[in-house]
N, C-alpha and C positions, 0 to 999 in steps of 0.2 A: 504493499501500499504506500503509494506517495506523501510525503509529508512536506509541508511549504510551498510556497509560491512558486510558480513556473511560469511565469511571462517572459517572454520574447520578443526583441524589436529586430524586423528587418530592414533595412533600406535597399531599397530596388530601384532608384531613383537617385541621381546627382543634382538635380536642378536647386535644391532649397535644403539648407542645412539645417537638422534636426538635432534638436537640444535632449539628447538620449538618457543624460543624467535627469534633465528636468522631469521628461516623461516618466521614467522608471519611479522617480518620487511620487507623481502624480498617480499610477497604478497601483503603486504600494498603497497609497493612503485611499485609492477607490474601492481596492480589493478590502482593506478592512471596514470602511463606513459600510459597506454593500454585507457585511457578514460571511465575506466568502476568501478567507484568508488561504485555503487550500487551492485556490481558481489556478489553473492553468490554459494558457491560449498565448496567440502571436498576434501583434500587430507589424504591418506590412505596408512600407510607405513605397508606393508606385508612382507612375507617369500617369497622367490624364488617358493616354492611348492604351494603358493595360487597364486601368478600370473599365474604358469605354469596353473593351474586349469583355471582360468580366459581368459586367452588366449585360451586355448583348448575350452571350452566352449562357448566362444563368436566371435572367429577370427579363429577356427579350426586349431589351429598352436599349434603341440604338445611339447611346448620347453617352458622356462620361457622366459621374457623380461623384460625389464627394467622399462617400463612405459607404462600404459593404460589409456585412457580416456573412460568415459562414459557420453554422454549426458543428460541433465536433460530435465526439461518440465517448462515453463511458466518461472518464474523469478530465478528458481534456473540451474544453469550452468550445474551444475553435480559433476560428481567425477573423481578425479587423483587418479590412483593407483600406487605407485612407489615399486620396490622391493629392500628395502637395500641391500640385499646381492648380487643381481648384480651390483648395484650403487657401492657396495665397493668394486667388482671386478673390476669393469670398471676403479674406480679412482687408484686402487694397480697399474695396469697395465700403469697407465700414469704418465709421469716423471713430468707433472705439473698441475695437476686437484686434487684437495682434494675430499675427500667424502662428505664435506658439500657444495662445490663449487656443485660438481656433483649432489647432491638432487636439488638444487636450479635450475641446468640447466634441470632437469627432469621434474620438477614442471611449470616451465616458457613452456616447452615444451606440457606438456599436457595441461595448460591454455590457448597457443595458439589453440590447436584441440577445446577446449570448447568454444573457443571465433568465432569461425567458420571457421579455416583456414585447410587445408589438404595438407600437402607437397604432397601425394601421386596423387593429382589429380590438382594442380593449378602449375602455369607457374614460380615457384620459388618465389612467394609472401613470404609465411612461411616461407623458408630457409632463405632468406633477412631479414626479420623482427627479426626472431630468431637470428640472427647474430647480428644486432645492438643491439638488448635488452641483448645479452650476453656480448657484450662490455661495453653497459650502466650500467649493473649489477654486471659484474666482475665476472662472472660465467663460 
């Protein structure tokens, strides 16, 4: 049986710098806050082209998106795939959101999906929890 956290970061893009230490600290706080200290998952940073391909292949949507989540099996929660290009564009359009904050926000959104929440089918539970956690983690 696994003990302890197992979350990994994979950077499959080179256009935008990722604050690996900062995102690891954020993830540690998030899994603790969610009461899932044994959580095992991966966050993958990709290009718009890569996430466009995933979005089309798995959701049949022919455009890039900001974040996708893929559920895992057994003790592995799954994968969170984040387009740094889309995250960068979103941050640039915002007067208050930095790129690093947006990366954390997208990781939070993806993690909630891996934890079983679904804003497309629930009655607002995920949205409420996500807002509370955004305030808590200032992202």
